[in-house]
N, C-alpha and C positions, 0 to 999 in steps of 0.2 A: 444247668441249661434251665432257662424259665418257658414256659410252654402253655399257651392257652388251647386247650384241649376243643373237640368237636363241638359245636354246635349241633344238637343232634335231636330227633324226633327218637322218645324211649316210651316204649308200653311193654318191654321184652318181660318175659318170665326171670325168676332169679336164677341165672347162669353166672358164672364168672364175667366179671365187667372188662371188658377189651382196655378200657383206660388203666385198671388196677393192674393188671398183664403187663401193659407197655412199660408200666414204671418199675415193677418189677424184671421184666425183660432188660430193661437197659441198666438198672442197678446190679445186674449180674453180670453185665459186659462191661461193669467198671465206668457209668455214667448215671449221674444224679439229676432227675428231673422234677423241678420245681413247679407244679402246673396248677391253672385252675380249669374248671368246666361248668358250663352252663347247658343241662340238659331239662327240655319241656318235650311233654307229649304231641307228635304232630306238627310241631314248630316250623315254620320256614324262615327264612333270614329277615325277611320283613318283620316276622314277631318279634325277632330279637333285638332290632332296632329301638324297642320300646320297654320290653320285659327288664324288672327291676335287676334281677340277678346277673342277666347280660350286661346290662351295661355297667354294672360293677366291675364283672370281668373285662370288659372293653376297657375302661378308664383306669384299671389299676396300671395297665402299663407297662413298657422294661419287656417286652416279649422278644425271644430270639426267634419263635416258630408259634404261628396261629395255624392250626389244623380245623378246616372247616368242612363241617357235612352238611347239607341241606337236608330236607325231607326228602324222603325215600327216593321219589320218582320224578324229581325236580330236574336235577341234571339229565335224567334221560328225556325228560318232557322236552327240556330245551334242545337234545339233539337231534328230537324230531320234528319239533317246529319252531326253534328258537325264539320261543315264548319273551316279549320283551319286558315283562316284569320281573322274570327272573333274573335276566343279565341287569336290570335297574338295580335290585336289592342286593346283589352280589356285589357290584360295584360300590354300593354306598357302605354297605357293612364293612368291607375291604380298607375303603377310604378312611372309616373312622379309626379301623383297627391301627391303620398306617398313622394317624395323627397322634395317638398315644404311644404306639411302638414303632419308631420311624424307620428302624434297621430290621425289622420284623421279617421272616421268609414265610410264604405262605403254603400251605398244603390243602389241596382240593382233595378229599375224599371221594373216590369214585365207589358209590353206593352198589352193593352186590345185588344181583338179580334174585327172584324170590317167587316161588309160587301162588301166595295168596293173590287173590282179585285178579285170576285170569292173568299171573303174571305183571301185577300191576297196572292191568290194561294193556299191555303188549303185546300179549299173546303167546309168548314162548320166552324160553330163557335166553333164547339166541337173538331175539330181536330186542330185547329189555337191554342185553348186554351190548349189542350195537350202539344203541341210542345211548346210552350211558357212557360209553367210550368216546362216542363223538362231542357229547355234551360239555362231559367233565373235561377234556381238553381245552374245548374253547371256553369254558369258565374260568379253568385255570390260566390259559394264556391271558386274558383280558385283566386277571388282578396281578400278574407277572408271577404267578405261582408254579407249582409242581404240583402233577396230579398222583394219587398215591392209589396206584392201580388194585385194589381190593376187589373189584368185580373180576377182573382177569383171574386173579389167584383163586377166588372162588370157583370160576369156570375151571380151570386146570382140574382142581380137586375133583369137581363134579363129573369131569369125563373120566378121569384117572382111577380114582378109588370111590366110585359109589357108594362103597361099604361104610365110608366115613360119614358121619353125621353132622352137617354143618348148621343146620337149621333148628329152632325151638319148634316146639307142638303148634305153633301158630303160622309156620311153614312162610314166615318172615325175618323176624329177627335172629340174630346168631345164637346159638348152645354154646357150648363150653369150647368145641375144637374152631366153630365160626368164628369166636371172639379171639380165639388163640391165633389163627390164620391172621384175622384183621391186625391184631397187635403186632405181628411177626413184618405185616407188610409197613406199616408205618415207622417202626424201629428201623426198618432198612431204607426206608424212604429218607429219615433225617442225618442217620449216620454214616451209611453207603457202603459199609464193609460188613462181611458175611459174621455170623454168629460164631462165638468161641467154641473149644472142647465140651465145655459142661454148661451149658443153658438150662434154663429154669424149664421145668415140665408141669409146675402147678398140681402134681400128684396126678396128672393124666396119663394117658398110655404113651410110654416114652417113643415106641415103634411109630405112633400116629405123629405125634409133637415134632418130630425129628424129621418128617416126609413134610409137614406143612411147614416146617422151616426151610426144607429144601425149595418147596414150591415158592416160597417169597422170595427165596435169593434168585430161581428162576426168572420169576416175573420182574422183578425190580433190578438184580444187578446184572441181568441177562448174560 
């Protein structure tokens, strides 16, 4: 499967990368992912329309899936006030992708809520999640795509297992377990089937990774 990976902001410390986990989760389940990825610190979709590596990723074309993640607060901001520029740049970027990959399916990542900077300016996990959910649903519908409900999975783990640390020391980017959970959600969004009997754990605590997979299955597969 050919896949264009998330356009994301990335200032995170050196933890397991969610895209690395996704590729290996899929391989362990019998799927080969051939993907391209473009990552820039703090970038918005409007930036990726002109950044060199992003242009190369888009114009490579031939993708079956395109997974998009805007800067952390963008979807939540749109869910709060329907900011026009976010809508415009989401439409434009998806249209350019569609030109070079006419048959691609879009997955819009619902970014997890975090504590840093007064919960990204939303004041609480709950408000951040509510706005992110609304914004991601609207933007995914706009580009005829599907939401990857990562924020919902994070919220379940925070409520049920506060002993599991999803966040790095900056209280924003995911630590190993957060990256693992994100990868599990994206895997299930694409492949629609539960994990097999021997999924990859990446030398992490197997009890915790089994729980995280179960959360992802509950959230994505209902």
